[in-house]
C-alpha positions as CSV (number, residue, x, y, z in Angstrom):
1,M,13.1,-158.9,-66.6
2,K,10.1,-160.0,-69.0
3,K,8.5,-156.7,-68.2
4,I,11.2,-154.5,-69.5
5,F,11.0,-156.8,-72.2
6,L,7.8,-156.3,-73.1
7,I,8.0,-152.6,-72.4
8,L,11.2,-152.2,-74.8
9,L,8.9,-154.1,-77.7
10,L,6.0,-151.9,-77.2
11,F,7.7,-148.9,-77.5
12,G,9.7,-149.9,-80.5
13,A,6.4,-151.5,-82.5
14,T,5.0,-147.5,-81.8
15,T,7.8,-145.5,-82.4
16,I,8.1,-147.7,-86.3
17,Y,4.5,-147.7,-86.9
18,S,4.7,-143.6,-86.1
19,Q,7.3,-143.0,-88.5
20,T,6.3,-145.1,-91.3
21,T,2.9,-143.3,-91.3
22,S,2.6,-139.3,-93.4
23,S,1.2,-136.9,-92.3
24,Y,0.7,-135.2,-96.0
25,F,-2.6,-137.8,-96.4
26,F,-6.1,-138.6,-94.6
27,Y,-8.4,-141.2,-95.2
28,I,-12.5,-141.5,-95.4
29,N,-14.1,-144.9,-95.4
30,G,-10.4,-146.2,-96.5
31,K,-9.5,-144.2,-99.6
32,K,-6.8,-142.0,-99.3
33,F,-6.6,-138.5,-99.9
34,V,-3.9,-135.1,-99.9
35,K,-4.4,-132.9,-97.5
36,P,-5.5,-129.7,-98.9
37,V,-2.8,-126.7,-98.7
38,K,-3.8,-124.2,-96.4
39,Y,-3.0,-120.4,-97.0
40,I,-2.7,-117.7,-93.7
41,L,-3.8,-114.3,-94.5
42,Y,-1.8,-112.1,-92.4
43,N,-2.3,-108.2,-91.5
44,Y,1.0,-106.9,-90.4
45,T,-1.2,-104.2,-88.8
46,K,-2.9,-106.1,-86.6
47,D,-1.5,-109.5,-86.2
48,A,2.0,-110.3,-84.6
49,K,4.9,-112.3,-86.1
50,K,7.8,-113.6,-83.9
51,T,11.1,-115.5,-85.4
52,S,13.4,-117.4,-83.8
53,K,16.1,-119.7,-85.3
54,K,14.6,-121.4,-88.6
55,R,11.1,-120.9,-87.1
56,I,8.3,-118.4,-87.8
57,Y,5.4,-117.7,-85.3
58,F,2.8,-115.8,-86.6
59,Y,-0.1,-115.2,-84.0
60,I,-3.5,-114.2,-86.2
61,Q,-6.5,-113.3,-84.2
62,G,-6.0,-115.8,-81.2
63,E,-4.1,-118.4,-83.2
64,M,-0.8,-119.3,-83.6
65,F,0.2,-121.0,-87.0
66,V,4.4,-122.0,-87.1
67,F,6.6,-121.4,-90.4
68,L,9.0,-124.1,-90.9
69,S,11.8,-123.4,-93.6
70,K,12.3,-127.4,-94.4
71,K,8.6,-128.4,-94.2
72,H,6.5,-125.3,-96.0
73,K,7.0,-123.0,-99.0
74,L,6.6,-119.1,-98.2
75,D,4.1,-117.6,-101.1
76,T,2.9,-113.9,-101.0
77,C,0.1,-112.3,-102.7
78,N,-0.6,-108.3,-102.9
79,I,-4.2,-108.0,-101.3
80,K,-4.9,-105.0,-103.4
81,C,-4.9,-108.1,-106.3
82,L,-8.0,-109.4,-104.6
83,K,-11.9,-108.3,-105.9
84,K,-14.0,-107.0,-103.7
85,K,-17.4,-108.4,-103.5
């Protein structure tokens, strides 16, 4: 009985702790920083895109990125407006 109680206590403590931490921040030497915004350059001629329910999967150069409509924002930019160097 004690083992079951300890296992439930440990499981409850880890569940509560994991839900209170935020995934939008990271820490360096005790200082809190906001995670940077990441953009994906999607080329429809070379890369693949699959849609299922509320998720969009991007397969770009061997990597997979998942777009969740509730969590992420969709932002578009025409490639022609970027300056070539």
